[in-house]
N, CA, C and O atoms as a Maestro MAE file, in Angstrom:
{
 s_m_m2io_version
 :::
 2.0.0
}

f_m_ct {
 s_m_title
 :::
 protein
 m_atom[344] {
  # First column is atom index #
  i_m_mmod_type
  r_m_x_coord
  r_m_y_coord
  r_m_z_coord
  i_m_residue_number
  s_m_chain_name
  s_m_pdb_residue_name
  s_m_pdb_atom_name
  i_m_atomic_number
  :::
  1 25 2.240 65.286 -9.705 1 A "MET " " N  " 7
  2 3 3.622 65.025 -10.044 1 A "MET " " CA " 6
  3 2 3.872 63.530 -9.909 1 A "MET " " C  " 6
  4 15 3.320 62.857 -9.038 1 A "MET " " O  " 8
  5 25 4.705 63.046 -10.784 2 A "SER " " N  " 7
  6 3 5.036 61.630 -10.776 2 A "SER " " CA " 6
  7 2 6.542 61.469 -10.593 2 A "SER " " C  " 6
  8 15 7.327 62.176 -11.224 2 A "SER " " O  " 8
  9 25 6.937 60.550 -9.737 3 A "ASN " " N  " 7
  10 3 8.350 60.217 -9.533 3 A "ASN " " CA " 6
  11 2 8.566 58.768 -9.927 3 A "ASN " " C  " 6
  12 15 7.919 57.867 -9.393 3 A "ASN " " O  " 8
  13 25 9.465 58.548 -10.852 4 A "THR " " N  " 7
  14 3 9.783 57.199 -11.298 4 A "THR " " CA " 6
  15 2 11.281 56.981 -11.159 4 A "THR " " C  " 6
  16 15 12.076 57.783 -11.649 4 A "THR " " O  " 8
  17 25 11.664 55.907 -10.500 5 A "ILE " " N  " 7
  18 3 13.070 55.534 -10.370 5 A "ILE " " CA " 6
  19 2 13.376 54.529 -11.476 5 A "ILE " " C  " 6
  20 15 12.621 53.584 -11.705 5 A "ILE " " O  " 8
  21 25 14.505 54.754 -12.159 6 A "PHE " " N  " 7
  22 3 14.929 53.807 -13.187 6 A "PHE " " CA " 6
  23 2 16.447 53.693 -13.189 6 A "PHE " " C  " 6
  24 15 17.143 54.556 -12.654 6 A "PHE " " O  " 8
  25 25 16.951 52.634 -13.789 7 A "SER " " N  " 7
  26 3 18.394 52.356 -13.818 7 A "SER " " CA " 6
  27 2 18.875 52.266 -15.247 7 A "SER " " C  " 6
  28 15 18.127 51.918 -16.161 7 A "SER " " O  " 8
  29 25 20.159 52.592 -15.418 8 A "VAL " " N  " 7
  30 3 20.802 52.456 -16.717 8 A "VAL " " CA " 6
  31 2 22.118 51.721 -16.495 8 A "VAL " " C  " 6
  32 15 22.944 52.143 -15.685 8 A "VAL " " O  " 8
  33 25 22.307 50.626 -17.214 9 A "ASP " " N  " 7
  34 3 23.564 49.883 -17.173 9 A "ASP " " CA " 6
  35 2 24.447 50.353 -18.315 9 A "ASP " " C  " 6
  36 15 23.972 50.590 -19.426 9 A "ASP " " O  " 8
  37 25 25.727 50.486 -18.035 10 A "SER " " N  " 7
  38 3 26.671 50.803 -19.106 10 A "SER " " CA " 6
  39 2 27.840 49.830 -19.026 10 A "SER " " C  " 6
  40 15 28.247 49.409 -17.943 10 A "SER " " O  " 8
  41 25 28.362 49.489 -20.175 11 A "THR " " N  " 7
  42 3 29.456 48.531 -20.277 11 A "THR " " CA " 6
  43 2 30.672 49.226 -20.865 11 A "THR " " C  " 6
  44 15 30.586 49.919 -21.879 11 A "THR " " O  " 8
  45 25 31.798 49.025 -20.210 12 A "LYS " " N  " 7
  46 3 33.060 49.590 -20.700 12 A "LYS " " CA " 6
  47 2 34.022 48.434 -20.907 12 A "LYS " " C  " 6
  48 15 34.265 47.644 -19.995 12 A "LYS " " O  " 8
  49 25 34.567 48.342 -22.114 13 A "GLU " " N  " 7
  50 3 35.546 47.305 -22.424 13 A "GLU " " CA " 6
  51 2 36.923 47.938 -22.485 13 A "GLU " " C  " 6
  52 15 37.107 48.980 -23.114 13 A "GLU " " O  " 8
  53 25 37.889 47.311 -21.832 14 A "TYR " " N  " 7
  54 3 39.251 47.811 -21.787 14 A "TYR " " CA " 6
  55 2 40.134 47.067 -22.784 14 A "TYR " " C  " 6
  56 15 39.790 45.973 -23.232 14 A "TYR " " O  " 8
  57 25 41.261 47.662 -23.125 15 A "ALA " " N  " 7
  58 3 42.180 47.081 -24.105 15 A "ALA " " CA " 6
  59 2 42.682 45.710 -23.675 15 A "ALA " " C  " 6
  60 15 42.994 44.871 -24.521 15 A "ALA " " O  " 8
  61 25 42.762 45.473 -22.365 16 A "ASN " " N  " 7
  62 3 43.252 44.178 -21.886 16 A "ASN " " CA " 6
  63 2 42.173 43.087 -21.930 16 A "ASN " " C  " 6
  64 15 42.419 41.950 -21.529 16 A "ASN " " O  " 8
  65 25 40.982 43.439 -22.416 17 A "GLY " " N  " 7
  66 3 39.907 42.470 -22.550 17 A "GLY " " CA " 6
  67 2 38.936 42.425 -21.381 17 A "GLY " " C  " 6
  68 15 37.903 41.759 -21.450 17 A "GLY " " O  " 8
  69 25 39.264 43.126 -20.320 18 A "SER " " N  " 7
  70 3 38.339 43.120 -19.178 18 A "SER " " CA " 6
  71 2 37.127 43.996 -19.478 18 A "SER " " C  " 6
  72 15 37.194 44.938 -20.267 18 A "SER " " O  " 8
  73 25 36.029 43.660 -18.832 19 A "VAL " " N  " 7
  74 3 34.774 44.359 -19.046 19 A "VAL " " CA " 6
  75 2 34.251 44.836 -17.696 19 A "VAL " " C  " 6
  76 15 34.248 44.089 -16.717 19 A "VAL " " O  " 8
  77 25 33.811 46.081 -17.658 20 A "GLU " " N  " 7
  78 3 33.245 46.650 -16.442 20 A "GLU " " CA " 6
  79 2 31.800 47.076 -16.731 20 A "GLU " " C  " 6
  80 15 31.536 47.810 -17.684 20 A "GLU " " O  " 8
  81 25 30.891 46.614 -15.911 21 A "ILE " " N  " 7
  82 3 29.484 46.994 -16.049 21 A "ILE " " CA " 6
  83 2 29.122 47.835 -14.833 21 A "ILE " " C  " 6
  84 15 29.315 47.412 -13.692 21 A "ILE " " O  " 8
  85 25 28.598 49.024 -15.086 22 A "THR " " N  " 7
  86 3 28.180 49.894 -13.993 22 A "THR " " CA " 6
  87 2 26.691 50.202 -14.148 22 A "THR " " C  " 6
  88 15 26.163 50.266 -15.258 22 A "THR " " O  " 8
  89 25 26.044 50.387 -13.027 23 A "THR " " N  " 7
  90 3 24.624 50.726 -13.012 23 A "THR " " CA " 6
  91 2 24.463 52.050 -12.290 23 A "THR " " C  " 6
  92 15 24.975 52.235 -11.186 23 A "THR " " O  " 8
  93 25 23.746 52.971 -12.922 24 A "LYS " " N  " 7
  94 3 23.427 54.249 -12.299 24 A "LYS " " CA " 6
  95 2 21.917 54.320 -12.143 24 A "LYS " " C  " 6
  96 15 21.160 53.866 -13.001 24 A "LYS " " O  " 8
  97 25 21.500 54.897 -11.030 25 A "ASN " " N  " 7
  98 3 20.082 55.044 -10.744 25 A "ASN " " CA " 6
  99 2 19.675 56.497 -10.914 25 A "ASN " " C  " 6
  100 15 20.408 57.416 -10.549 25 A "ASN " " O  " 8
  101 25 18.494 56.680 -11.474 26 A "TYR " " N  " 7
  102 3 17.976 58.010 -11.767 26 A "TYR " " CA " 6
  103 2 16.549 58.125 -11.267 26 A "TYR " " C  " 6
  104 15 15.857 57.127 -11.066 26 A "TYR " " O  " 8
  105 25 16.125 59.367 -11.072 27 A "LYS " " N  " 7
  106 3 14.732 59.644 -10.729 27 A "LYS " " CA " 6
  107 2 14.196 60.614 -11.772 27 A "LYS " " C  " 6
  108 15 14.833 61.616 -12.096 27 A "LYS " " O  " 8
  109 25 13.022 60.301 -12.286 28 A "LEU " " N  " 7
  110 3 12.324 61.182 -13.218 28 A "LEU " " CA " 6
  111 2 11.165 61.830 -12.488 28 A "LEU " " C  " 6
  112 15 10.277 61.139 -11.989 28 A "LEU " " O  " 8
  113 25 11.169 63.160 -12.421 29 A "ASP " " N  " 7
  114 3 9.997 63.934 -11.988 29 A "ASP " " CA " 6
  115 2 9.337 64.416 -13.270 29 A "ASP " " C  " 6
  116 15 9.958 65.113 -14.072 29 A "ASP " " O  " 8
  117 25 8.087 64.047 -13.458 30 A "PHE " " N  " 7
  118 3 7.371 64.401 -14.683 30 A "PHE " " CA " 6
  119 2 6.146 65.193 -14.283 30 A "PHE " " C  " 6
  120 15 5.161 64.633 -13.801 30 A "PHE " " O  " 8
  121 25 6.210 66.510 -14.486 31 A "GLU " " N  " 7
  122 3 5.131 67.395 -14.071 31 A "GLU " " CA " 6
  123 2 4.888 68.425 -15.168 31 A "GLU " " C  " 6
  124 15 5.828 69.030 -15.684 31 A "GLU " " O  " 8
  125 25 3.619 68.618 -15.517 32 A "ASN " " N  " 7
  126 3 3.244 69.589 -16.561 32 A "ASN " " CA " 6
  127 2 4.007 69.359 -17.862 32 A "ASN " " C  " 6
  128 15 4.409 70.308 -18.536 32 A "ASN " " O  " 8
  129 25 4.200 68.090 -18.202 33 A "LYS " " N  " 7
  130 3 4.882 67.685 -19.440 33 A "LYS " " CA " 6
  131 2 6.346 68.114 -19.491 33 A "LYS " " C  " 6
  132 15 6.934 68.179 -20.570 33 A "LYS " " O  " 8
  133 25 6.945 68.411 -18.323 34 A "THR " " N  " 7
  134 3 8.369 68.717 -18.244 34 A "THR " " CA " 6
  135 2 9.069 67.581 -17.523 34 A "THR " " C  " 6
  136 15 8.614 67.115 -16.478 34 A "THR " " O  " 8
  137 25 10.184 67.139 -18.095 35 A "ALA " " N  " 7
  138 3 10.960 66.043 -17.520 35 A "ALA " " CA " 6
  139 2 12.151 66.610 -16.755 35 A "ALA " " C  " 6
  140 15 12.985 67.318 -17.319 35 A "ALA " " O  " 8
  141 25 12.219 66.293 -15.477 36 A "ASN " " N  " 7
  142 3 13.377 66.626 -14.648 36 A "ASN " " CA " 6
  143 2 14.017 65.310 -14.234 36 A "ASN " " C  " 6
  144 15 13.385 64.480 -13.581 36 A "ASN " " O  " 8
  145 25 15.275 65.125 -14.618 37 A "ILE " " N  " 7
  146 3 15.960 63.873 -14.338 37 A "ILE " " CA " 6
  147 2 17.100 64.139 -13.359 37 A "ILE " " C  " 6
  148 15 17.914 65.044 -13.546 37 A "ILE " " O  " 8
  149 25 17.128 63.322 -12.316 38 A "TYR " " N  " 7
  150 3 18.121 63.442 -11.256 38 A "TYR " " CA " 6
  151 2 18.970 62.184 -11.209 38 A "TYR " " C  " 6
  152 15 18.454 61.076 -11.350 38 A "TYR " " O  " 8
  153 25 20.267 62.353 -11.011 39 A "LEU " " N  " 7
  154 3 21.152 61.239 -10.713 39 A "LEU " " CA " 6
  155 2 21.029 60.960 -9.225 39 A "LEU " " C  " 6
  156 15 21.155 61.871 -8.406 39 A "LEU " " O  " 8
  157 25 20.783 59.708 -8.871 40 A "LEU " " N  " 7
  158 3 20.676 59.322 -7.464 40 A "LEU " " CA " 6
  159 2 22.021 58.795 -6.994 40 A "LEU " " C  " 6
  160 15 22.635 57.945 -7.638 40 A "LEU " " O  " 8
  161 25 22.468 59.318 -5.855 41 A "ARG " " N  " 7
  162 3 23.761 58.919 -5.305 41 A "ARG " " CA " 6
  163 2 23.586 58.487 -3.858 41 A "ARG " " C  " 6
  164 15 22.553 58.748 -3.242 41 A "ARG " " O  " 8
  165 25 24.580 57.841 -3.337 42 A "GLU " " N  " 7
  166 3 24.538 57.404 -1.950 42 A "GLU " " CA " 6
  167 2 25.115 58.452 -1.011 42 A "GLU " " C  " 6
  168 15 25.196 58.228 0.196 42 A "GLU " " O  " 8
  169 25 25.511 59.578 -1.548 43 A "ASP " " N  " 7
  170 3 26.044 60.692 -0.770 43 A "ASP " " CA " 6
  171 2 24.921 61.294 0.070 43 A "ASP " " C  " 6
  172 15 23.897 61.714 -0.470 43 A "ASP " " O  " 8
  173 25 25.105 61.336 1.371 44 A "GLU " " N  " 7
  174 3 24.035 61.821 2.243 44 A "GLU " " CA " 6
  175 2 23.821 63.324 2.137 44 A "GLU " " C  " 6
  176 15 22.717 63.801 2.400 44 A "GLU " " O  " 8
  177 25 24.847 64.087 1.759 45 A "GLU " " N  " 7
  178 3 24.697 65.538 1.659 45 A "GLU " " CA " 6
  179 2 23.890 65.939 0.435 45 A "GLU " " C  " 6
  180 15 23.059 66.843 0.517 45 A "GLU " " O  " 8
  181 25 24.115 65.297 -0.675 46 A "SER " " N  " 7
  182 3 23.331 65.579 -1.882 46 A "SER " " CA " 6
  183 2 23.022 64.285 -2.605 46 A "SER " " C  " 6
  184 15 23.689 63.932 -3.578 46 A "SER " " O  " 8
  185 25 22.001 63.573 -2.124 47 A "PRO " " N  " 7
  186 3 21.682 62.273 -2.717 47 A "PRO " " CA " 6
  187 2 21.050 62.360 -4.109 47 A "PRO " " C  " 6
  188 15 21.006 61.368 -4.836 47 A "PRO " " O  " 8
  189 25 20.562 63.546 -4.477 48 A "GLU " " N  " 7
  190 3 19.974 63.732 -5.807 48 A "GLU " " CA " 6
  191 2 20.612 64.954 -6.449 48 A "GLU " " C  " 6
  192 15 20.691 66.021 -5.840 48 A "GLU " " O  " 8
  193 25 21.064 64.788 -7.682 49 A "ILE " " N  " 7
  194 3 21.617 65.907 -8.431 49 A "ILE " " CA " 6
  195 2 20.844 66.012 -9.738 49 A "ILE " " C  " 6
  196 15 20.823 65.068 -10.528 49 A "ILE " " O  " 8
  197 25 20.201 67.176 -9.969 50 A "MET " " N  " 7
  198 3 19.489 67.349 -11.227 50 A "MET " " CA " 6
  199 2 20.510 67.426 -12.357 50 A "MET " " C  " 6
  200 15 21.450 68.218 -12.308 50 A "MET " " O  " 8
  201 25 20.313 66.598 -13.367 51 A "ILE " " N  " 7
  202 3 21.237 66.608 -14.498 51 A "ILE " " CA " 6
  203 2 20.578 67.069 -15.787 51 A "ILE " " C  " 6
  204 15 21.263 67.520 -16.705 51 A "ILE " " O  " 8
  205 25 19.252 66.963 -15.868 52 A "ILE " " N  " 7
  206 3 18.546 67.404 -17.082 52 A "ILE " " CA " 6
  207 2 17.178 67.955 -16.703 52 A "ILE " " C  " 6
  208 15 16.452 67.366 -15.902 52 A "ILE " " O  " 8
  209 25 16.845 69.098 -17.295 53 A "GLN " " N  " 7
  210 3 15.470 69.599 -17.255 53 A "GLN " " CA " 6
  211 2 15.078 69.777 -18.713 53 A "GLN " " C  " 6
  212 15 15.610 70.642 -19.409 53 A "GLN " " O  " 8
  213 25 14.147 68.954 -19.166 54 A "GLN " " N  " 7
  214 3 13.789 68.921 -20.586 54 A "GLN " " CA " 6
  215 2 12.290 69.158 -20.752 54 A "GLN " " C  " 6
  216 15 11.492 68.261 -20.483 54 A "GLN " " O  " 8
  217 25 11.895 70.364 -21.194 55 A "PRO " " N  " 7
  218 3 10.470 70.686 -21.310 55 A "PRO " " CA " 6
  219 2 9.804 70.160 -22.584 55 A "PRO " " C  " 6
  220 15 8.582 70.250 -22.709 55 A "PRO " " O  " 8
  221 25 10.558 69.624 -23.514 56 A "TRP " " N  " 7
  222 3 9.973 69.109 -24.757 56 A "TRP " " CA " 6
  223 2 10.747 67.879 -25.216 56 A "TRP " " C  " 6
  224 15 11.862 67.615 -24.766 56 A "TRP " " O  " 8
  225 25 10.128 67.146 -26.113 57 A "ASN " " N  " 7
  226 3 10.742 65.981 -26.726 57 A "ASN " " CA " 6
  227 2 11.434 66.439 -28.004 57 A "ASN " " C  " 6
  228 15 10.758 66.845 -28.949 57 A "ASN " " O  " 8
  229 25 12.769 66.383 -28.059 58 A "PRO " " N  " 7
  230 3 13.465 66.771 -29.284 58 A "PRO " " CA " 6
  231 2 13.254 65.710 -30.370 58 A "PRO " " C  " 6
  232 15 13.558 64.535 -30.161 58 A "PRO " " O  " 8
  233 25 12.744 66.117 -31.504 59 A "THR " " N  " 7
  234 3 12.469 65.178 -32.591 59 A "THR " " CA " 6
  235 2 13.703 65.023 -33.480 59 A "THR " " C  " 6
  236 15 14.557 65.909 -33.510 59 A "THR " " O  " 8
  237 25 13.802 63.911 -34.198 60 A "PRO " " N  " 7
  238 3 14.981 63.672 -35.044 60 A "PRO " " CA " 6
  239 2 15.228 64.753 -36.093 60 A "PRO " " C  " 6
  240 15 16.367 64.953 -36.515 60 A "PRO " " O  " 8
  241 25 14.180 65.449 -36.518 61 A "ASP " " N  " 7
  242 3 14.354 66.492 -37.536 61 A "ASP " " CA " 6
  243 2 14.732 67.845 -36.939 61 A "ASP " " C  " 6
  244 15 14.769 68.852 -37.646 61 A "ASP " " O  " 8
  245 25 15.016 67.867 -35.624 62 A "GLY " " N  " 7
  246 3 15.402 69.110 -34.969 62 A "GLY " " CA " 6
  247 2 14.236 69.886 -34.388 62 A "GLY " " C  " 6
  248 15 14.431 70.955 -33.809 62 A "GLY " " O  " 8
  249 25 13.027 69.364 -34.533 63 A "GLY " " N  " 7
  250 3 11.849 70.033 -34.004 63 A "GLY " " CA " 6
  251 2 11.596 69.666 -32.547 63 A "GLY " " C  " 6
  252 15 12.415 69.016 -31.896 63 A "GLY " " O  " 8
  253 25 10.444 70.100 -32.056 64 A "ARG " " N  " 7
  254 3 10.052 69.838 -30.674 64 A "ARG " " CA " 6
  255 2 8.597 69.396 -30.643 64 A "ARG " " C  " 6
  256 15 7.778 69.832 -31.452 64 A "ARG " " O  " 8
  257 25 8.297 68.527 -29.696 65 A "GLU " " N  " 7
  258 3 6.914 68.151 -29.444 65 A "GLU " " CA " 6
  259 2 6.772 67.867 -27.958 65 A "GLU " " C  " 6
  260 15 7.769 67.670 -27.264 65 A "GLU " " O  " 8
  261 25 5.550 67.846 -27.472 66 A "GLN " " N  " 7
  262 3 5.326 67.569 -26.058 66 A "GLN " " CA " 6
  263 2 5.613 66.114 -25.747 66 A "GLN " " C  " 6
  264 15 5.397 65.225 -26.571 66 A "GLN " " O  " 8
  265 25 6.103 65.893 -24.537 67 A "TRP " " N  " 7
  266 3 6.245 64.524 -24.063 67 A "TRP " " CA " 6
  267 2 4.858 63.927 -23.905 67 A "TRP " " C  " 6
  268 15 3.934 64.605 -23.455 67 A "TRP " " O  " 8
  269 25 4.711 62.678 -24.270 68 A "GLU " " N  " 7
  270 3 3.431 61.989 -24.126 68 A "GLU " " CA " 6
  271 2 3.355 61.174 -22.839 68 A "GLU " " C  " 6
  272 15 2.280 61.003 -22.266 68 A "GLU " " O  " 8
  273 25 4.515 60.670 -22.387 69 A "SER " " N  " 7
  274 3 4.493 59.779 -21.223 69 A "SER " " CA " 6
  275 2 5.875 59.710 -20.579 69 A "SER " " C  " 6
  276 15 6.876 60.110 -21.172 69 A "SER " " O  " 8
  277 25 5.903 59.196 -19.357 70 A "GLU " " N  " 7
  278 3 7.173 58.958 -18.674 70 A "GLU " " CA " 6
  279 2 8.020 57.948 -19.452 70 A "GLU " " C  " 6
  280 15 9.239 58.096 -19.549 70 A "GLU " " O  " 8
  281 25 7.378 56.940 -19.994 71 A "GLU " " N  " 7
  282 3 8.098 55.912 -20.744 71 A "GLU " " CA " 6
  283 2 8.839 56.519 -21.928 71 A "GLU " " C  " 6
  284 15 9.950 56.096 -22.247 71 A "GLU " " O  " 8
  285 25 8.239 57.499 -22.576 72 A "GLN " " N  " 7
  286 3 8.868 58.170 -23.709 72 A "GLN " " CA " 6
  287 2 10.122 58.927 -23.250 72 A "GLN " " C  " 6
  288 15 11.145 58.905 -23.935 72 A "GLN " " O  " 8
  289 25 10.044 59.586 -22.105 73 A "VAL " " N  " 7
  290 3 11.194 60.315 -21.561 73 A "VAL " " CA " 6
  291 2 12.329 59.349 -21.229 73 A "VAL " " C  " 6
  292 15 13.481 59.591 -21.591 73 A "VAL " " O  " 8
  293 25 12.004 58.264 -20.544 74 A "ILE " " N  " 7
  294 3 13.027 57.299 -20.142 74 A "ILE " " CA " 6
  295 2 13.681 56.668 -21.363 74 A "ILE " " C  " 6
  296 15 14.899 56.491 -21.388 74 A "ILE " " O  " 8
  297 25 12.903 56.332 -22.361 75 A "GLU " " N  " 7
  298 3 13.458 55.761 -23.600 75 A "GLU " " CA " 6
  299 2 14.426 56.752 -24.248 75 A "GLU " " C  " 6
  300 15 15.518 56.364 -24.665 75 A "GLU " " O  " 8
  301 25 14.035 58.030 -24.338 76 A "TRP " " N  " 7
  302 3 14.896 59.072 -24.906 76 A "TRP " " CA " 6
  303 2 16.191 59.198 -24.100 76 A "TRP " " C  " 6
  304 15 17.279 59.265 -24.672 76 A "TRP " " O  " 8
  305 25 16.067 59.229 -22.772 77 A "PHE " " N  " 7
  306 3 17.238 59.377 -21.914 77 A "PHE " " CA " 6
  307 2 18.198 58.207 -22.090 77 A "PHE " " C  " 6
  308 15 19.399 58.415 -22.258 77 A "PHE " " O  " 8
  309 25 17.690 56.995 -22.055 78 A "LYS " " N  " 7
  310 3 18.549 55.821 -22.180 78 A "LYS " " CA " 6
  311 2 19.233 55.777 -23.536 78 A "LYS " " C  " 6
  312 15 20.375 55.327 -23.639 78 A "LYS " " O  " 8
  313 25 18.563 56.229 -24.560 79 A "LYS " " N  " 7
  314 3 19.114 56.192 -25.911 79 A "LYS " " CA " 6
  315 2 20.128 57.300 -26.152 79 A "LYS " " C  " 6
  316 15 21.190 57.058 -26.725 79 A "LYS " " O  " 8
  317 25 19.803 58.525 -25.713 80 A "ASP " " N  " 7
  318 3 20.587 59.689 -26.128 80 A "ASP " " CA " 6
  319 2 21.341 60.426 -25.032 80 A "ASP " " C  " 6
  320 15 22.318 61.114 -25.327 80 A "ASP " " O  " 8
  321 25 20.922 60.306 -23.782 81 A "LYS " " N  " 7
  322 3 21.445 61.224 -22.776 81 A "LYS " " CA " 6
  323 2 22.016 60.571 -21.535 81 A "LYS " " C  " 6
  324 15 22.357 61.289 -20.595 81 A "LYS " " O  " 8
  325 25 22.141 59.272 -21.470 82 A "ASN " " N  " 7
  326 3 22.533 58.661 -20.205 82 A "ASN " " CA " 6
  327 2 23.993 58.930 -19.828 82 A "ASN " " C  " 6
  328 15 24.431 58.514 -18.756 82 A "ASN " " O  " 8
  329 25 24.744 59.607 -20.675 83 A "ASP " " N  " 7
  330 3 26.110 59.988 -20.310 83 A "ASP " " CA " 6
  331 2 26.159 61.394 -19.703 83 A "ASP " " C  " 6
  332 15 27.241 61.915 -19.435 83 A "ASP " " O  " 8
  333 25 25.005 62.000 -19.486 84 A "ALA " " N  " 7
  334 3 24.943 63.373 -18.963 84 A "ALA " " CA " 6
  335 2 25.531 63.482 -17.562 84 A "ALA " " C  " 6
  336 15 25.979 64.560 -17.171 84 A "ALA " " O  " 8
  337 25 25.541 62.414 -16.812 85 A "ALA " " N  " 7
  338 3 26.037 62.467 -15.436 85 A "ALA " " CA " 6
  339 2 27.504 62.075 -15.334 85 A "ALA " " C  " 6
  340 15 28.058 62.067 -14.235 85 A "ALA " " O  " 8
  341 25 28.140 61.752 -16.438 86 A "ASP " " N  " 7
  342 3 29.563 61.341 -16.397 86 A "ASP " " CA " 6
  343 2 30.480 62.525 -16.205 86 A "ASP " " C  " 6
  344 15 31.699 62.359 -16.149 86 A "ASP " " O  " 8
  :::
 }
 m_bond[343] {
  # First column is bond index #
  i_m_from
  i_m_to
  i_m_order
  :::
  1 1 2 1
  2 2 3 1
  3 3 4 2
  4 3 5 1
  5 5 6 1
  6 6 7 1
  7 7 8 2
  8 7 9 1
  9 9 10 1
  10 10 11 1
  11 11 12 2
  12 11 13 1
  13 13 14 1
  14 14 15 1
  15 15 16 2
  16 15 17 1
  17 17 18 1
  18 18 19 1
  19 19 20 2
  20 19 21 1
  21 21 22 1
  22 22 23 1
  23 23 24 2
  24 23 25 1
  25 25 26 1
  26 26 27 1
  27 27 28 2
  28 27 29 1
  29 29 30 1
  30 30 31 1
  31 31 32 2
  32 31 33 1
  33 33 34 1
  34 34 35 1
  35 35 36 2
  36 35 37 1
  37 37 38 1
  38 38 39 1
  39 39 40 2
  40 39 41 1
  41 41 42 1
  42 42 43 1
  43 43 44 2
  44 43 45 1
  45 45 46 1
  46 46 47 1
  47 47 48 2
  48 47 49 1
  49 49 50 1
  50 50 51 1
  51 51 52 2
  52 51 53 1
  53 53 54 1
  54 54 55 1
  55 55 56 2
  56 55 57 1
  57 57 58 1
  58 58 59 1
  59 59 60 2
  60 59 61 1
  61 61 62 1
  62 62 63 1
  63 63 64 2
  64 63 65 1
  65 65 66 1
  66 66 67 1
  67 67 68 2
  68 67 69 1
  69 69 70 1
  70 70 71 1
  71 71 72 2
  72 71 73 1
  73 73 74 1
  74 74 75 1
  75 75 76 2
  76 75 77 1
  77 77 78 1
  78 78 79 1
  79 79 80 2
  80 79 81 1
  81 81 82 1
  82 82 83 1
  83 83 84 2
  84 83 85 1
  85 85 86 1
  86 86 87 1
  87 87 88 2
  88 87 89 1
  89 89 90 1
  90 90 91 1
  91 91 92 2
  92 91 93 1
  93 93 94 1
  94 94 95 1
  95 95 96 2
  96 95 97 1
  97 97 98 1
  98 98 99 1
  99 99 100 2
  100 99 101 1
  101 101 102 1
  102 102 103 1
  103 103 104 2
  104 103 105 1
  105 105 106 1
  106 106 107 1
  107 107 108 2
  108 107 109 1
  109 109 110 1
  110 110 111 1
  111 111 112 2
  112 111 113 1
  113 113 114 1
  114 114 115 1
  115 115 116 2
  116 115 117 1
  117 117 118 1
  118 118 119 1
  119 119 120 2
  120 119 121 1
  121 121 122 1
  122 122 123 1
  123 123 124 2
  124 123 125 1
  125 125 126 1
  126 126 127 1
  127 127 128 2
  128 127 129 1
  129 129 130 1
  130 130 131 1
  131 131 132 2
  132 131 133 1
  133 133 134 1
  134 134 135 1
  135 135 136 2
  136 135 137 1
  137 137 138 1
  138 138 139 1
  139 139 140 2
  140 139 141 1
  141 141 142 1
  142 142 143 1
  143 143 144 2
  144 143 145 1
  145 145 146 1
  146 146 147 1
  147 147 148 2
  148 147 149 1
  149 149 150 1
  150 150 151 1
  151 151 152 2
  152 151 153 1
  153 153 154 1
  154 154 155 1
  155 155 156 2
  156 155 157 1
  157 157 158 1
  158 158 159 1
  159 159 160 2
  160 159 161 1
  161 161 162 1
  162 162 163 1
  163 163 164 2
  164 163 165 1
  165 165 166 1
  166 166 167 1
  167 167 168 2
  168 167 169 1
  169 169 170 1
  170 170 171 1
  171 171 172 2
  172 171 173 1
  173 173 174 1
  174 174 175 1
  175 175 176 2
  176 175 177 1
  177 177 178 1
  178 178 179 1
  179 179 180 2
  180 179 181 1
  181 181 182 1
  182 182 183 1
  183 183 184 2
  184 183 185 1
  185 185 186 1
  186 186 187 1
  187 187 188 2
  188 187 189 1
  189 189 190 1
  190 190 191 1
  191 191 192 2
  192 191 193 1
  193 193 194 1
  194 194 195 1
  195 195 196 2
  196 195 197 1
  197 197 198 1
  198 198 199 1
  199 199 200 2
  200 199 201 1
  201 201 202 1
  202 202 203 1
  203 203 204 2
  204 203 205 1
  205 205 206 1
  206 206 207 1
  207 207 208 2
  208 207 209 1
  209 209 210 1
  210 210 211 1
  211 211 212 2
  212 211 213 1
  213 213 214 1
  214 214 215 1
  215 215 216 2
  216 215 217 1
  217 217 218 1
  218 218 219 1
  219 219 220 2
  220 219 221 1
  221 221 222 1
  222 222 223 1
  223 223 224 2
  224 223 225 1
  225 225 226 1
  226 226 227 1
  227 227 228 2
  228 227 229 1
  229 229 230 1
  230 230 231 1
  231 231 232 2
  232 231 233 1
  233 233 234 1
  234 234 235 1
  235 235 236 2
  236 235 237 1
  237 237 238 1
  238 238 239 1
  239 239 240 2
  240 239 241 1
  241 241 242 1
  242 242 243 1
  243 243 244 2
  244 243 245 1
  245 245 246 1
  246 246 247 1
  247 247 248 2
  248 247 249 1
  249 249 250 1
  250 250 251 1
  251 251 252 2
  252 251 253 1
  253 253 254 1
  254 254 255 1
  255 255 256 2
  256 255 257 1
  257 257 258 1
  258 258 259 1
  259 259 260 2
  260 259 261 1
  261 261 262 1
  262 262 263 1
  263 263 264 2
  264 263 265 1
  265 265 266 1
  266 266 267 1
  267 267 268 2
  268 267 269 1
  269 269 270 1
  270 270 271 1
  271 271 272 2
  272 271 273 1
  273 273 274 1
  274 274 275 1
  275 275 276 2
  276 275 277 1
  277 277 278 1
  278 278 279 1
  279 279 280 2
  280 279 281 1
  281 281 282 1
  282 282 283 1
  283 283 284 2
  284 283 285 1
  285 285 286 1
  286 286 287 1
  287 287 288 2
  288 287 289 1
  289 289 290 1
  290 290 291 1
  291 291 292 2
  292 291 293 1
  293 293 294 1
  294 294 295 1
  295 295 296 2
  296 295 297 1
  297 297 298 1
  298 298 299 1
  299 299 300 2
  300 299 301 1
  301 301 302 1
  302 302 303 1
  303 303 304 2
  304 303 305 1
  305 305 306 1
  306 306 307 1
  307 307 308 2
  308 307 309 1
  309 309 310 1
  310 310 311 1
  311 311 312 2
  312 311 313 1
  313 313 314 1
  314 314 315 1
  315 315 316 2
  316 315 317 1
  317 317 318 1
  318 318 319 1
  319 319 320 2
  320 319 321 1
  321 321 322 1
  322 322 323 1
  323 323 324 2
  324 323 325 1
  325 325 326 1
  326 326 327 1
  327 327 328 2
  328 327 329 1
  329 329 330 1
  330 330 331 1
  331 331 332 2
  332 331 333 1
  333 333 334 1
  334 334 335 1
  335 335 336 2
  336 335 337 1
  337 337 338 1
  338 338 339 1
  339 339 340 2
  340 339 341 1
  341 341 342 1
  342 342 343 1
  343 343 344 2
  :::
 }
}
């Protein structure tokens, strides 16, 4: 099993022109080609909350294929799913 910690920055712009940048930290457990992604929090009671369990890589045509690497999972998450913990 592999555990990789990664961060995602998000930017929110308000009508008054102010900008807020937030960073969320995640942990990827990658075992048997299944991606389990956890939101990491500073809460001592539940510092990790599973937000996604993804056993396949969803392809743009609606199909499925196996994940090839952790990097592929993280790229997919940052592009398509990083709002899952909101």
